[in-house]
C-alpha positions in Angstrom: -84.2 83.7 -2.5 -81.4 81.2 -2.2 -83.5 78.6 -4.1 -84.2 81.1 -6.8 -80.5 81.9 -7.2 -79.7 78.2 -7.4 -82.3 77.6 -10.1 -81.1 80.6 -12.1 -77.5 79.6 -11.9 -78.2 76.0 -12.7 -80.1 77.0 -15.8 -77.4 79.4 -16.8 -74.7 76.7 -16.6 -76.9 74.0 -18.1 -77.5 76.2 -21.1 -73.8 76.8 -21.3 -73.1 73.1 -21.5 -76.0 72.2 -23.9 -75.1 75.1 -26.2 -71.8 73.3 -26.8 -72.8 70.2 -28.6 -76.2 69.6 -27.1 -78.9 68.2 -29.5 -81.4 70.8 -28.4 -79.1 73.5 -29.9 -78.3 71.3 -33.0 -81.9 70.9 -34.0 -83.1 74.4 -32.9 -79.9 76.4 -33.0 -81.3 79.9 -33.7 -84.2 79.7 -31.3 -82.2 78.2 -28.5 -79.4 80.7 -28.8 -81.9 83.5 -28.8 -83.5 82.1 -25.7 -80.1 81.8 -24.0 -79.1 85.3 -24.9 -82.4 86.8 -23.6 -82.0 84.7 -20.4 -78.5 85.8 -19.7 -79.4 89.4 -20.5 -82.4 89.4 -18.1 -80.2 88.0 -15.4 -77.8 90.9 -15.7 -80.3 93.7 -15.9 -82.3 92.4 -12.9 -79.3 91.9 -10.7 -79.3 94.0 -7.5 -75.5 93.9 -7.2 -73.6 97.0 -8.1 -71.2 96.6 -11.0 -67.5 96.3 -10.1 -65.9 99.0 -12.1 -62.6 97.2 -13.0 -64.5 94.0 -13.9 -67.0 95.9 -16.0 -64.1 97.7 -17.9 -62.3 94.4 -18.3 -65.4 92.8 -19.9 -65.8 95.7 -22.2 -62.2 95.6 -23.3 -62.5 91.8 -23.8 -65.5 92.3 -26.1 -63.6 95.0 -28.1 -60.6 92.6 -28.4 -62.7 89.8 -29.8 -64.7 92.3 -32.0 -61.4 93.6 -33.5 -60.1 90.1 -34.1 -63.2 88.9 -35.8 -63.6 92.1 -37.8 -60.1 91.8 -39.2 -60.7 88.2 -40.0 -64.0 89.0 -41.7 -62.5 91.7 -43.8 -59.2 90.2 -44.8 -60.0 86.5 -45.1 -59.2 85.0 -48.4 -62.8 84.1 -49.2 -65.9 86.2 -48.8 -67.4 85.5 -45.3 -71.1 85.2 -44.4 -72.3 88.1 -42.2 -74.5 85.6 -40.4 -71.5 83.5 -39.2 -69.7 86.7 -38.1 -72.8 87.8 -36.1 -73.2 84.3 -34.6 -69.6 84.4 -33.3 -70.2 87.8 -31.8 -73.4 86.4 -30.1 -71.4 83.6 -28.6 -68.8 86.1 -27.3 -71.5 88.2 -25.7 -73.2 85.2 -24.0 -69.8 84.1 -22.6 -69.1 87.6 -21.3 -72.5 87.7 -19.7 -71.8 84.4 -17.9 -68.3 85.3 -16.8 -69.5 88.8 -15.6 -72.5 87.3 -13.7 -70.4 84.9 -11.7 -67.5 87.3 -11.1 -69.8 90.2 -10.1 -72.9 88.6 -8.6 -71.6 85.3 -7.4 -68.1 83.8 -7.3 -65.9 81.4 -9.4 -66.3 78.8 -6.7 -70.0 79.1 -7.1 -69.6 78.5 -10.8 -67.7 75.3 -10.1 -70.3 74.1 -7.6 -73.1 74.7 -10.1 -71.1 73.0 -12.9 -70.6 70.1 -10.6 -74.3 69.8 -10.1 -75.1 70.0 -13.8 -72.5 67.4 -14.7 -73.9 65.0 -12.2 -77.3 65.4 -13.8 -75.6 64.6 -17.2 -74.0 61.6 -15.7 -77.4 60.2 -14.5 -78.9 60.8 -17.9 -76.0 59.1 -19.7 -76.3 56.0 -17.5 -80.0 55.8 -18.3 -79.4 56.5 -21.9 -76.9 53.6 -22.3 -79.0 51.1 -20.4 -82.2 52.1 -22.1 -80.8 51.3 -25.6 -81.2 47.6 -25.0 -84.9 48.0 -24.3 -85.9 50.8 -26.7 -83.6 50.1 -29.8 -86.6 48.7 -31.7 -88.8 51.6 -30.9 -86.7 54.6 -32.1 -87.8 57.4 -34.3 -85.4 59.3 -36.6 -85.2 63.1 -36.3 -83.3 65.2 -38.8 -82.2 68.7 -39.5 -79.8 70.2 -42.1 -77.0 69.8 -39.5 -77.6 66.3 -38.1 -79.6 63.1 -38.0 -80.1 60.6 -35.2 -82.6 58.3 -33.5 -84.5 59.1 -30.4 -86.9 57.6 -27.9 -89.4 60.3 -27.2 -86.7 63.0 -27.4 -85.3 61.8 -24.1 -82.8 59.1 -25.2 -80.6 59.7 -28.3 -78.6 57.3 -30.5 -76.8 57.4 -33.8 -77.4 53.9 -35.1 -75.5 54.5 -38.4 -72.2 55.8 -36.9 -72.1 54.7 -33.3 -73.2 51.1 -33.3 -70.5 48.6 -32.4 -70.3 44.9 -31.8 -69.1 43.9 -28.3 -68.7 40.1 -28.2 -72.3 38.9 -29.1 -74.0 42.2 -28.2 -74.8 45.1 -30.3 -74.0 48.3 -28.4 -74.6 51.9 -29.3 -71.9 54.2 -28.1 -73.2 56.5 -25.5 -73.8 60.1 -26.6 -76.2 61.3 -23.9 -77.8 64.6 -24.8 -75.1 65.4 -27.4 -74.7 64.9 -31.1 -71.5 62.8 -30.7 -70.1 60.5 -28.0 -66.9 62.4 -28.0 -68.7 65.4 -26.5 -70.3 63.4 -23.7 -66.9 62.0 -22.7 -65.5 65.6 -22.5 -68.1 66.6 -19.9 -67.8 63.2 -18.0 -64.1 63.6 -17.8 -64.6 67.2 -16.4 -66.9 65.7 -13.8 -64.2 63.1 -13.0 -61.7 66.0 -12.6 -64.0 67.9 -10.3 -64.8 64.8 -8.2 -61.2 63.6 -8.0 -59.4 66.8 -7.3 -61.9 69.5 -6.2 -64.9 68.1 -4.2 -65.8 64.9 -2.3 -63.5 62.3 -3.8 -66.2 59.6 -3.6 -64.5 56.5 -5.0 -67.7 54.8 -6.0 -68.8 57.9 -8.0 -65.4 58.0 -9.7 -65.9 54.4 -10.7 -69.4 55.2 -12.1 -68.0 58.2 -14.0 -65.2 56.0 -15.4 -67.7 53.3 -16.6 -69.8 56.1 -18.3 -66.7 57.4 -20.1 -66.0 53.8 -21.2 -69.5 53.6 -22.6 -68.7 56.4 -25.1 -65.9 54.2 -26.5 -64.1 57.4 -27.3 -60.3 57.2 -27.8 -59.7 60.7 -26.5 -62.1 60.1 -23.7 -60.2 57.0 -22.6 -56.9 58.8 -23.0 -58.0 61.6 -20.7 -59.5 59.2 -18.2 -56.4 57.0 -18.0 -54.2 60.1 -17.4 -56.5 61.4 -14.7 -56.6 58.0 -12.9 -52.8 57.8 -12.9 -52.6 61.3 -11.4 -55.3 60.4 -8.9 -53.4 57.2 -7.9 -50.2 59.2 -7.4 -52.0 61.8 -5.3 -53.8 59.2 -3.1 -51.1 56.5 -2.7 -50.0 57.8 0.7 -53.5 58.1 2.0 -54.7 54.5 1.3 -52.9 51.5 0.0 -56.2 49.7 -0.4 -57.4 52.5 -2.7 -54.2 52.4 -4.6 -54.5 48.6 -5.2 -58.2 48.8 -6.2 -57.7 51.7 -8.5 -54.7 50.0 -10.1 -56.7 46.8 -10.6 -59.3 48.9 -12.5 -56.7 50.7 -14.5 -55.0 47.6 -15.9 -58.0 46.2 -17.8 -58.9 49.8 -18.9 -55.5 50.1 -20.5 -56.1 46.8 -22.4 -59.5 48.2 -23.6 -57.8 51.4 -24.6 -55.1 49.6 -26.6 -57.8 47.6 -28.4 -59.7 50.8 -29.1 -56.5 52.3 -30.6 -55.8 49.2 -32.7 -59.4 49.1 -34.1 -59.2 52.8 -35.1 -55.7 52.8 -36.5 -55.9 49.6 -38.6 -59.2 48.0 -37.8 -62.9 48.3 -38.5 -63.1 52.0 -37.4 -60.0 53.2 -39.3 -62.0 56.0 -41.0 -62.4 57.7 -37.6 -58.7 57.7 -37.0 -58.0 58.8 -40.6 -60.4 61.8 -40.2 -58.6 62.8 -36.9 -55.2 62.5 -38.5 -56.2 64.5 -41.6 -57.8 67.2 -39.3 -54.5 67.4 -37.5 -52.3 67.9 -40.5 -54.3 69.5 -43.4 -55.5 72.6 -41.5 -52.0 73.3 -40.3 -50.7 73.4 -43.9 -53.6 75.6 -44.8 -52.5 77.9 -42.0 -49.0 77.9 -43.4 -50.3 79.3 -46.7 -52.5 81.9 -44.9 -50.5 82.6 -41.7 -51.7 86.1 -40.8 -55.5 86.1 -41.1 -56.3 82.5 -42.1 -59.0 81.6 -44.5 -61.9 83.0 -42.4 -64.1 81.6 -39.6 -67.0 80.8 -41.9 -67.2 77.0 -41.7 -68.8 76.7 -45.2 -66.0 78.7 -46.8 -63.4 76.7 -44.8 -65.0 73.5 -46.2 -64.7 74.8 -49.7 -61.0 75.6 -49.2 -60.4 72.1 -47.8 -62.1 70.5 -50.8 -59.6 72.1 -53.2 -56.5 72.0 -50.9 -53.9 69.3 -51.4 -50.6 69.1 -49.5 -47.4 67.1 -49.6 -44.8 67.1 -46.9 -41.6 65.0 -46.8 -41.4 65.5 -43.1 -44.9 64.3 -42.6 -44.2 61.2 -44.8 -41.0 60.5 -42.9 -42.9 60.7 -39.5 -45.7 58.4 -40.8 -43.1 55.9 -42.0 -41.4 56.0 -38.6 -44.6 55.2 -36.7 -46.0 52.9 -39.3 -49.1 55.1 -39.8 -50.3 56.0 -43.2 -52.5 59.0 -44.0 -55.0 57.8 -46.6 -57.2 60.9 -46.8 -56.3 63.3 -49.6 -59.0 65.9 -49.2 -62.4 66.4 -47.6 -65.4 68.7 -47.7 -66.1 68.4 -44.0 -65.3 70.8 -41.2 -62.4 70.0 -38.9 -62.8 68.0 -35.7 -59.7 69.5 -34.3 -60.6 72.9 -32.8 -57.0 74.1 -32.4 -56.0 73.3 -36.0 -59.3 74.8 -37.2 -58.4 78.0 -35.3 -55.0 78.2 -36.9 -56.4 77.6 -40.4 -59.3 80.1 -40.1 -57.9 82.8 -37.8 -54.2 82.7 -38.6 -51.2 82.2 -36.3 -51.2 85.6 -34.4 -54.8 85.6 -33.3 -54.9 81.9 -32.7 -51.9 82.0 -30.4 -53.5 85.0 -28.6 -56.7 82.9 -28.0 -54.7 80.0 -26.8 -52.7 82.3 -24.5 -56.0 83.6 -23.0 -57.4 80.1 -22.5 -54.2 79.0 -20.6 -54.7 82.1 -18.3 -58.2 81.2 -17.4 -58.9 81.5 -13.7 -61.8 79.1 -13.3 -59.9 75.9 -12.7 -56.8 76.9 -10.6 -56.2 73.8 -8.6 -54.3 71.1 -10.7 -54.2 73.7 -13.4 -51.6 71.9 -15.5 -53.7 68.7 -15.6 -56.8 70.8 -16.4 -54.9 72.5 -19.3 -53.9 69.1 -20.6 -57.5 67.8 -20.4 -58.9 71.0 -22.0 -56.6 71.0 -25.0 -57.0 67.2 -25.6 -60.8 67.8 -25.6 -60.7 70.7 -28.1 -58.2 69.0 -30.3 -60.5 66.0 -30.7 -63.8 67.9 -31.1 -64.9 71.1 -32.8 -65.8 72.8 -29.5 -63.3 75.6 -28.8 -65.4 78.4 -30.3 -68.6 77.1 -28.7 -69.9 78.8 -25.5 -68.7 76.4 -22.8 -65.1 76.2 -24.0 -65.0 79.8 -25.3 -65.9 80.9 -21.8 -62.4 79.9 -20.7 -60.9 82.2 -23.4 -63.1 85.0 -22.2 -62.2 84.2 -18.6 -58.5 84.5 -19.5 -59.0 87.8 -21.2 -61.0 89.3 -18.3 -58.4 87.8 -15.8 -55.5 89.5 -17.7 -57.2 92.8 -18.3 -58.5 93.0 -14.7 -54.9 93.0 -13.4 -54.6 96.5 -14.9 -56.6 99.4 -13.5 -58.5 100.3 -16.6 -60.5 103.6 -16.3 -62.8 103.3 -19.3 -66.0 103.9 -17.4 -66.0 106.3 -14.4 
């Protein structure tokens, strides 16, 4: 029975991770989400645990809250919204509610963290193999495509994006590590979460922290390196009294990492990978100005309609130009047809200020990561401000967790 519960919980969390940027969901989105929904539903209806009334009521109220927000957005958005996208967002909400309810009612939040810890370690192992394997399989890759993405694979076990992620490191051609995900920036997010768990929650094995850090470096992600450096600094401060040897060894690793980070910044701001920085800068600014013109309900959560709005939207700001002149950074992008890589700015532009602030408030009040909560909040928002992940299951779960956490503090008698 214990082994069965472990398998069920591990699959549940693994699906939660992979549904947020995993290539399995990118290439087979509808089928994989259907399987995930059925799986979570079966877990709930076969549970022998009696429902906790206040928790059940809080989950119902959370669902109603999201349904009302999405319905208002669907009806009053400036452009006609696709019903398929509306239903997809509702499906994501239901899945997240099922996961939160399962662990709060049938298990515990500590159990969720332990299972997440296991799943992230498995991802770490695969990412290491994925990075090393590139040097041996790069001439034997096959291209796989869908309407959403294209990449190269070695028997659907190792994945690479040779067009966008190949970099020259001294005399070696290296492909940025993306693991099981469509973009290296998503892999770094989960690796940094594993570093957080290992450093501040569980065993604090220094060798494993070193391996995780190397794996984050293999993604060559600016946001990933930023988060990693901040975590290492916090870790050094927290461990300095325990071991001076650990302090010196960690500091000696941090110094070359900072130099690598600065080189990464320079190459993306003014170097060969300037387009990546320009995309991030544009995604930080343009959606905010779209939100200013549509402050109450936004332009709608339909990504296709949002892309149409972006294509026709031009903005000028004297304050932005002054800020760019001050820091010597020039925004060269004028418009784009692509979606936003910044989840928070996307939320503001598509959902409007009131509901976006409400979602952000709920995410801050999550009760999954309570130890070092300020650091986790920093990590969380830096991740979702660098990748379009906030409304995907893993990260949306934290919004749902915050809702349920807040509503559960009131004795809600909806179901007797």
